[in-house]
N, C-alpha and C positions, 0 to 999 in steps of 0.2 A: 627638081619642082614637079609637083604634080597638078592637075586639073583642079580638083576639088579637096580642101580637108574640111573635114565634118568634126567641130569641138563637142561632144557629149557622146557615149554611148548607150545613151538611154533607148527607151521605146521610138522617140521620133529622130533621134540621129542614127540607130541602127538601120531604121527604115529609109532613111536617106542616102547612106550609105548604100542598102541595096540595089534601091531604085536608080541611083547615078552611076552606078557599077554597070548593073544591068544596061545601062544606055550607051555605054562604051566609054565612060570616062575614068582615067585612073584616079582613084580616092584613098585619101588615107584620112583614117578616124582615130582619135584621141580621146581616152578617158583616164581618170585618175586609178580606177579600177578595173584590175584583170576579170576578177569574178563580181559579177555585180551583186552592192551590198543588200542586206534586208531592207525595205521600202513599204510603209504601209500606204498604198493608192490604190486603185483598180485591181479588185480582187476575181471579177467574173468576164467571160467572153459570152455575149448574148444578144440576141436582136439584129441590128445594123452591122455590129462589130462583126460577126461570124461571115458576113458577106465582104466584108472590107478586107480582112482577111484571106477570106477565100478568093476574090478578084486579084489579089497581091500573089496568091499562089504560096502562101505560107500557113494557111489553115491546118493544113494534114500535119505539119511538122510543129506546129504549135500545141494541137490535142492529142497526139500520139499515146503520152501515157495518161491522160486524164477521162475519166469516164463522164459522158454527157448525162445531166439529168433533163428529162425530157417533159415534167409537169409543174407548175406553177401555180401555187393559190393563193388569191387575194383577199383579204379580209378588211373589215372596218368597223368600229364599233362591236368588235367579238364576232361578228355575221360573215360567212363567207359570199364574197362579192361575186367570184368568177375563179374559172379555173383554164389555165392556158395550155396549150400543148406548143412548147417550142424548145429546143434544145438549152443548157445552161451548161457552161464549164467553169468550173471553178479552178481556180489558181491564185497563188501568191504573187504578188506583181512581180518580185525577183524571177520567178520562174517564167513568166512573161517574157520579160527581157532577155534573159538567158537564152531562152528557145528562140528569138528571134537574132538573137547575136550569133547563134548557131548558123543562122543560113545567111550570113554574110560572106560574100565569095575571097575565096583564098588569094584573088588580087587585089583585094583591099589590106593596105598595111594599116593592122593593129598596131598603135602607141600607148602603151602605158604611161602616163604622165599628167601633170597639173599645168595647163595653160595659164601664165601669168599676164601675158599682152598679144594683142594682136594690132599689128602696123600694116599700113595700105599703100604707105608709099615707099618706094617707085612702084611696087607692087604688094598685094598680101603677102602677110606673112606673120607667123604663128611661132611664139616665142613660148618654151616650156621652163620649169622651175629647175632644170639640170642645166641649162645654158643652150640646148637643142634648139635650131629652129627649123620651120618648114616653109618652104615659099609655096605658093600657090597660086592659081588664077582664081578664087573663089574661097571663102571662106564660110560655112554653113555654120551658124552657132544654134548649137541644138542643147541648150545646157540647162532646159527644164525650168525648175523654181529656184535654182541657183543662180543668183542676179549679181554676185560679187564681181564677175569677170564684165558682166554688161555695164555696171556701175563705172568700172576702171575705165571704161571706152566712153563713159558719158550719157549711155542711154540708162534713161528713166522709165519707169512705167506709172502710166495713170491709172488711179486704183477707181475704178465705176463703181464697185462696192466692197469697202475695206470688211474683213472677217465677213465677209459674205454667208458662208455656211460653215459649220463645225460636222466631220465625219469621225464616229467611232465605231472602231472594230473591238473583235473579242473572239473569244473560242467559247463554244458551247457545251456543256457535258447534259445530256438529257436521257432520262430512262425511258422514254418515249419513242426519240427518235436518232436512228444510227447515223455515221459520218458518210455512208456511202448509199443508204436506202430508202433516203428523205426527200420528199418533194420541196420544190421550192417554196419558201412559205414568205408572203409581203404582206406587211401589216401598215396600213396607212393612219396618219396622225388622227387621232379622234377631235379633234378642234385647233381652233388658231392658237390657243391659250399655250398649249405644250410646245408649239414651234418644230412639230416632226413633219418630215416631208415623208419619209417612210422608213419601216425597220425591215429588214431583210434577213432571212436564215437559210444556208444552204451549204451543203459538201463543198468543203474545199481540200482537195488531196484526203489526207487522212483524218481530217477534223471536220467538226460542223462549227462553221463560221456565222457570226452575227454581225451585220453591218447596220449603224442608226444613222440615216441621213437628218439633221435639223438645223433650224436656224437659228442659233444661239451664239453669243460672243464667249470664246474660249474660256474668259475671264467669269462667267456666269457663275454663282454659287451652284447651280444644279449640275453643273459639268464637274465641278468641283466633289459634290457629293455623288455623282455617278462613279468616280474614279473611287473613292471609298467603298462605297457599297452599290455596286451597279446592280446586281440582281433585284435589291428592293426598290433601288430609285426608277428601273425599266417598269417593274411592275406596276408602281402607282399611276403613269401614263398609259400602260398597254397591260391590263390586268389580264385580259383574255388570253394570254400568251400562256397560261396553263393549261388550257386546252387543248393544245398541240404538243405543248413541249413536256409539261408535268412539272415536278419539282426539280428544274434544271438547275445549273450553276453556272457561273461567268469566270473565265481567269484570262488572262494575258490581254488587258484593256488597252488599246492606243488611242490617241486622239489626235486629229489633222483640222488646223484651221485653214479654210481657202478665201482667199482674195479673188473677185475677178477684175482683173487689171490688163493693160494694152501698152505695148511698147511705145517710148516716145522718143525723138531724136536718135533714130533708129535706122534713118537712110543714108548709110554711108558707102563711099565707094569700096568695092570689092566684098563686102558683109552682108549675109541676108541671116535673116532669124526667122527659124520654124518653130512649131507647136508652143509649149508652153513659153519657152523663151521669147514670144510675140505676144500672147495672149494666155491667159490663164483662163480654164473653164469651172466650173460649179460641178462637183462629183456627184451632187443631187440629180442633176440634168443629164449625165450621161453623155454629153456630147465631146468629151475630151479626146478618145481616141480617131472619132469620124473627123474631126475638124484638122487633127494633124495630119492624118490619112490624104486629106484635100492639100494640105500645104506642101505635101512631100510630091504628092502627084504633080499639081500646077509648078512647083520648082524646078522639077526634073523636064518638063517642057519647056520652061523659059529658060533654062540654065543651057540648054542645046543650042538654043540660038546666041546666048549671050556669049560661050565659049567659041561657037564657030566664027562670029563677029569680033571676037578679041575684044569685048565693051563690059566690062562688069563696073560702070562707073555707076554711080547713085542714081545718075539718069536712067541708064538702063535697067538697074534692078526695081525702078518703081514699077515696070509692067507685073512681076510679082504681088508686091503689095496691091495694086490697083486690079488684078485680076477680077473680074465679075464672080466667079466660082469661089475663089477664096473671101472675096468680100462678103458675098451672100452666106458662106461658111461661118465667118466671124462673127456676121450680124445674129445670126439665128442662134449660135451659142448664147449669148448675149442676153437674146429676147427669152429664151426659153431657162435661163439662170434667174433672170427678174419673174419670169411668171411662175414658176415653181416655188419661187420664197413668198410672192403674193398668194398663192393658193393656200398656201400653207399658214399662213399669219396675218392676212388681209382680215381686219374684223367687218368692212364694211356691206353693206347689203349684196353689191352687186358681186363682190367676189364671196360671197357667203351662199348664194345664188350657183354661182360657178361651181364651188366645192359639191355642192349637192348633186348638180350637172353630172360631175363625174362620177360622181359614184353611182348614181342611177344606171349611166351608161356601163358601167364594170355589171352591175346589178340584174337589167335585162339581158344583158348578154349571156349570164349565168343562167336565168331563168330560159332563156331562149334555148340555150345549150341544151340543156336538160331534156326540154320538149321536142326538140330536135333529135336528141339522142334516142329517146323513146321511139319517136315515130320509125326514125330509120333501123334502130335495130331490131324493131318488130318486122319492117321488111327484109331485114335481112336473114332472118330465121324462117321466112317463108320462100326467100329466094336463095337462101344460102350463099351470100354474095358478100361477105363480111367487108373484106377488103375496099371494093368496090364502094359500097354504103360508107365506109368510114371515110374514105376521099371525099363523097358527096357531102358528108356534114363539117368536115372541114372546109371546104368552098363556103358552106354557105354560112357557116360561123365565119369566116372572115370578110365576106361581103356584109353580114350586120355589123361587125366590129367597124369597118369603114363608112359605114352609114353611120352610126352613133357617133363615131369620132368627128365626122362632119358635123352632124347636128349641134354636140354639146360643146365641142373645142373651137 
């Protein structure tokens, strides 16, 4: 018997195995694949995600072979709204998971197999398709978007917003932008009718990638047309792309529809759900990695108490689901998903004004950045203190951004 068996070695399962093992528990992790397969999901590590992986001590190993892109340019209606200095790391999702798997301690038993059932009486036990059984004190369900096993256990998912968003990813070949020397390009939707949240172009390993986040049903004729003629369809809604990308081409189109859903009937003896197995996220909102990190951190804290007391009953496990930090994280992820959809698609006057306010925030920040840079660059020439002046500019830029964020949002 082990202390904890983790079902699923994707991102959330691998992080859970690492954190629980580092806390001194005997852990086994089970996945159908020794090598994580190709999967179209998150393809960037940026912003708050950098801090998450840094706090976990995993950032350096994650981005060892990835070159950071330090500049991002934001556009709307063909005009540049802002330019942001922040590191972006483009990586296929399977590479992210593989890098995290590589940090799982040797003390963790990695088992390749398919889990067919999870029993809870007289103690938690996982059954594999080859007949093997693994007894544990606690089972962590980290099965991601695959709900087959959860459904066999009688766990359902309430769809708060079915087919909430669609993400389209593809490779781009551009005569004006290379795969390694291009800043991040972010284009916001030009109106509520196109249903676009934003389109982002970024280097991802050896290719230039495009990710389009929009609020259309996957069966929408527009999606079908995009699959057939991606370049022409994209230029119909974002004609300004030619300014930065030239006469580009698109290949390797991938589409994924996302529900926003929360688990129901999941409070069971000896079983706990984390990450997408508990609550799914909207990719456009960018909350998935942050939310699963909170799940793993709070699980690790509560698991220490459960296992020490020898109590993994449903009554004991409720402390994880009812944890204030977890509840706040789950609630904010849903709110942000709903906010971004409304901001992109709601035609009412309040939301139209809010859309204009967000664009104004970006534009004013861009103008102030240029003015500040001109003033500080002139001071730098006079005092020959460019590094110090640059840091001062970044500090003022950050202060202006926070001020406008509070005023507009």
